[in-house]
C-alpha positions as semicolon CSV with decimal commas, in nm:
position;residue;x (nm);y (nm);z (nm)
1;M;-1,722;-1,772;0,988
2;Q;-1,401;-1,578;0,936
3;L;-1,073;-1,774;0,969
4;E;-0,786;-1,594;1,104
5;I;-0,470;-1,720;0,925
6;R;-0,170;-1,539;0,820
7;N;0,153;-1,605;0,615
8;Y;0,425;-1,597;0,863
9;Y;0,678;-1,479;0,619
10;E;0,465;-1,164;0,553
11;V;0,437;-1,097;0,935
12;L;0,814;-1,127;0,959
13;L;0,881;-0,901;0,651
14;M;0,669;-0,630;0,801
15;E;0,869;-0,645;1,133
16;I;1,192;-0,617;0,935
17;L;1,066;-0,329;0,729
18;K;0,946;-0,154;1,052
19;D;1,274;-0,212;1,233
20;E;1,473;-0,076;0,939
21;G;1,247;0,240;0,939
22;L;1,146;0,152;0,580
23;M;0,764;0,157;0,653
24;D;0,799;0,545;0,705
25;E;1,080;0,617;0,477
26;L;0,949;0,466;0,145
27;P;0,660;0,576;-0,072
28;E;0,357;0,338;-0,032
29;E;0,341;0,218;-0,396
30;F;0,711;0,130;-0,384
31;L;0,674;-0,038;-0,052
32;A;0,379;-0,238;-0,182
33;D;0,593;-0,343;-0,484
34;L;0,874;-0,420;-0,264
35;C;0,671;-0,653;-0,046
36;C;0,505;-0,837;-0,344
37;V;0,852;-0,895;-0,517
38;T;1,005;-1,007;-0,184
39;L;0,733;-1,244;-0,077
40;N;0,702;-1,401;-0,418
41;Q;1,041;-1,528;-0,379
42;L;0,978;-1,701;-0,051
43;P;0,784;-2,014;0,050
44;V;0,440;-1,957;0,222
45;R;0,398;-2,065;0,597
46;Y;0,050;-2,022;0,714
47;V;-0,013;-1,989;1,092
48;R;-0,339;-1,936;1,303
49;H;-0,210;-1,767;1,615
50;L;0,111;-1,550;1,613
51;V;0,145;-1,588;1,992
52;D;0,159;-1,970;1,958
53;T;0,407;-1,924;1,681
54;Y;0,641;-1,699;1,890
55;F;0,628;-1,934;2,186
56;F;0,675;-2,260;2,005
57;E;0,908;-2,183;1,714
58;D;1,275;-2,294;1,715
59;Y;1,520;-1,999;1,737
60;S;1,738;-2,136;1,475
61;E;1,441;-2,180;1,235
62;L;1,321;-1,817;1,296
63;Q;1,695;-1,685;1,232
64;N;1,685;-1,897;0,912
65;M;1,349;-1,748;0,801
66;K;1,490;-1,398;0,864
67;R;1,784;-1,456;0,656
68;E;1,575;-1,590;0,376
69;I;1,366;-1,277;0,405
70;Q;1,680;-1,047;0,401
71;D;1,828;-1,214;0,106
72;S;1,494;-1,205;-0,091
73;L;1,450;-0,830;0,026
74;E;1,794;-0,729;-0,128
75;K;1,710;-0,904;-0,459
76;A;1,379;-0,726;-0,460
77;R;1,542;-0,390;-0,392
78;A;1,791;-0,454;-0,677
79;F;1,516;-0,563;-0,914
80;L;1,294;-0,267;-0,855
81;K;1,600;-0,023;-0,874
82;A;1,694;-0,160;-1,206
83;N;1,338;-0,166;-1,325
84;T;1,286;0,199;-1,219
85;L;1,614;0,299;-1,398
86;R;1,515;0,122;-1,719
87;R;1,182;0,281;-1,719
88;R;1,322;0,628;-1,664
89;Q;1,561;0,579;-1,948
90;E;1,290;0,466;-2,176
91;E;1,079;0,763;-2,095
92;Q;1,370;1,004;-2,151
93;Q;1,436;0,839;-2,492
94;K;1,074;0,890;-2,587
95;A;1,079;1,252;-2,484
96;E;1,403;1,308;-2,691
97;T;1,269;1,137;-3,001
98;P;1,103;1,379;-3,243
99;L;0,755;1,300;-3,355
100;A;0,720;1,188;-3,711
101;E;0,537;1,449;-3,931
102;P;0,201;1,320;-4,070
103;K;0,213;1,222;-4,441
104;S;-0,001;1,427;-4,666
105;D;-0,211;1,259;-4,938
106;S;-0,115;1,472;-5,221
């Protein structure tokens, strides 16, 4: 038996990313990191049927969830940008640092 359950925040995040054109614009690895960092900031809301969710959900609740996602998405973008910059700086420093010469046993 296979259950069909989904995290509704994940569904909404994918819709937002598609609407903003980021699904086609961003590299797959970065997009996966962006989704993980974003979703880890949000609560989980499991649903069984998306059709029922769309039909029965409260409009103000949906807008609130989308705002939460947008806020988390912006924080995730800033985090990943800072992390990427820091890694590049560390790599550049390593490349500029001369290697120490091996000591001789004489």
